[in-house]
C-alpha positions in Angstrom: -15.2 -12.6 14.2 -15.5 -15.9 16.4 -17.6 -18.9 16.1 -18.2 -21.8 18.9 -15.8 -24.5 18.4 -13.9 -27.0 20.7 -16.0 -25.5 23.6 -15.3 -22.3 23.4 -15.3 -19.2 21.4 -12.7 -19.0 18.9 -11.1 -16.7 16.1 -13.1 -17.8 13.0 -10.9 -17.4 10.0 -13.6 -17.1 7.4 -15.2 -14.4 9.2 -12.3 -12.5 9.7 -11.4 -13.0 5.8 -14.7 -11.5 5.2 -14.4 -8.7 7.7 -11.1 -7.8 6.3 -11.7 -8.0 2.5 -15.1 -6.1 2.8 -13.4 -3.0 5.3 -14.0 0.2 3.8 -11.3 2.2 5.3 -8.8 -0.9 4.3 -9.6 -1.1 0.8 -9.4 2.6 0.4 -5.7 2.3 1.9 -5.2 -0.2 -0.7 -6.5 1.5 -3.6 -4.0 4.6 -2.3 -1.0 2.5 -2.5 -2.1 0.8 -5.9 -2.4 4.2 -7.4 0.9 5.3 -5.9 2.3 2.5 -7.4 0.4 3.5 -10.7 2.0 6.7 -10.8 5.5 5.7 -10.1 5.2 2.8 -12.8 5.6 -0.1 -10.5 5.0 -3.7 -11.0 2.7 -5.1 -8.2 1.6 -8.3 -7.4 -1.4 -7.9 -4.6 -2.3 -11.3 -2.7 -5.7 -11.8 -1.0 -7.4 -15.1 0.3 -10.6 -13.9 -1.9 -11.4 -13.8 -5.2 -14.2 -11.5 -4.2 -11.7 -9.2 -3.0 -10.0 -9.0 -6.3 -13.4 -8.2 -7.7 -14.1 -5.2 -5.6 -10.7 -4.0 -5.5 -11.1 -3.7 -9.4 -14.1 -1.9 -9.2 -12.8 0.8 -6.9 -9.5 0.7 -8.6 -11.4 1.3 -12.0 -13.0 4.2 -10.2 -9.9 5.8 -8.9 -7.7 5.2 -12.4 -7.6 8.0 -14.8 -7.8 6.3 -18.1 -6.0 9.3 -20.2 -2.8 9.3 -17.8 -2.9 5.3 -16.5 -4.5 3.7 -19.0 -7.2 1.7 -19.3 -8.5 -0.8 -16.5 -8.4 -3.7 -19.0 -4.7 -3.2 -20.0 -3.3 -1.7 -16.5 -4.9 -4.6 -14.2 -4.6 -8.5 -14.9 -6.0 -10.9 -12.2 -4.0 -14.3 -11.2 -6.5 -16.7 -9.2 -6.2 -20.2 -8.3 -6.8 -23.2 -10.7 -6.4 -20.8 -13.6 -3.7 -22.6 -14.9 -5.4 -25.9 -15.8 -6.0 -25.7 -19.5 -4.1 -24.8 -22.4 -6.2 -21.9 -22.9 -6.1 -20.7 -19.5 -2.4 -21.2 -19.3 -1.9 -18.6 -22.4 -4.4 -15.9 -20.3 -2.5 -16.3 -17.3 0.5 -15.5 -19.3 -1.2 -12.5 -20.7 -2.4 -11.5 -17.7 1.4 -11.3 -16.0 2.3 -8.7 -18.3 0.1 -6.0 -16.7 1.3 -3.3 -14.2 -1.1 -4.3 -11.6 -1.8 -7.8 -10.7 -4.0 -8.9 -8.2 -3.9 -12.4 -6.9 -5.1 -15.5 -4.6 -2.3 -16.7 -2.5 -3.5 -20.0 -4.1 -2.2 -18.9 -7.1 1.1 -17.6 -6.0 1.6 -21.3 -4.4 1.6 -22.7 -7.7 5.0 -21.5 -8.8 4.6 -18.3 -9.6 7.4 -16.4 -11.7 7.4 -12.9 -12.6 10.8 -11.5 -12.0 10.0 -7.7 -12.8 7.4 -7.2 -10.1 9.0 -4.8 -7.6 5.8 -4.1 -4.9 3.9 -7.1 -3.1 0.8 -6.1 -1.2 -0.1 -8.7 1.2 -4.1 -7.7 1.9 -4.9 -10.4 3.8 -3.3 -12.4 6.8 -1.3 -15.5 6.3 1.1 -17.0 8.4 3.7 -18.2 5.9 5.2 -16.1 2.9 8.5 -16.1 2.8 8.3 -18.0 -0.8 6.1 -15.2 -2.2 8.3 -12.3 -0.5 11.2 -13.8 -1.9 9.7 -13.6 -5.4 9.6 -10.0 -5.0 13.1 -9.5 -3.7 14.9 -10.8 -6.7 17.5 -8.9 -8.4 17.5 -7.6 -11.9 19.5 -5.0 -13.8 17.7 -1.4 -13.6 15.1 -3.2 -11.4 13.5 -0.7 -8.6 13.8 -1.0 -5.1 11.4 -4.1 -4.0 8.7 -3.2 -1.8 6.6 -5.2 0.6 3.4 -4.1 1.9 2.1 -6.3 4.9 -0.9 -5.5 6.5 0.0 -6.5 10.0 -3.4 -6.5 11.7 -3.9 -6.1 15.4 -6.5 -6.5 17.8 -7.5 -9.7 16.4 -5.9 -12.5 18.2 -5.5 -14.9 15.0 -4.0 -11.9 12.9 -1.8 -10.8 15.6 -0.4 -14.3 15.5 -0.4 -14.5 11.8 1.6 -10.9 11.8 3.7 -12.3 14.3 4.9 -15.2 12.3 5.3 -13.5 9.1 7.7 -10.6 11.2 9.5 -13.5 12.6 10.4 -15.0 8.9 11.3 -11.5 7.8 13.8 -11.0 10.4 15.4 -14.3 10.0 15.7 -13.7 6.0 17.3 -10.5 7.0 14.5 -8.6 5.4 13.5 -7.0 8.7 14.9 -5.6 12.3 13.3 -4.3 15.4 9.4 -4.8 15.9 6.5 -2.7 14.3 4.8 -0.7 17.0 1.5 -2.6 18.4 2.6 -6.1 17.5 2.4 -8.2 20.3 4.2 -11.8 20.3 2.3 -14.6 19.5 -1.2 -15.6 19.8 -2.5 -18.5 21.7 -5.7 -20.5 20.9 
């Protein structure tokens, strides 16, 4: 998860993302959370840094759902990936995708002005430092909207990930969304 850079071994974001997005136990936990959301009729946006992660999670979710009770994967799950709003046809497809109950998207897409007020669960599946704008979208209040939930995988043991987790936690506290400190999370990461 490290690479030689600037005269020393440093955490490598690409290697870390590859490791996290293909980690079997981590993805099994994500699928379990998604299945629970389906059972409880929640509207979910999962954000990840990799399109390949979306493809893998879609395959795993497809194997986990029961079409008789949960509906077909094609009607249940939508993809929102960066750059998919360029053409008129792509814009129409993105609008159709937004009506799905489970949305798997990239951070890049979410940064392009995503607006789906009915979402009530957000899963941050890979680390990012700044997420206030994305999380704020899920916390919007609407009549009859379920209590919003944000699932943030705060990876400890990988310096760069810990630093990003600390940055997110600090933002949550400043915004009044959280208090205290999660167990095992240490302050900051120094390169």
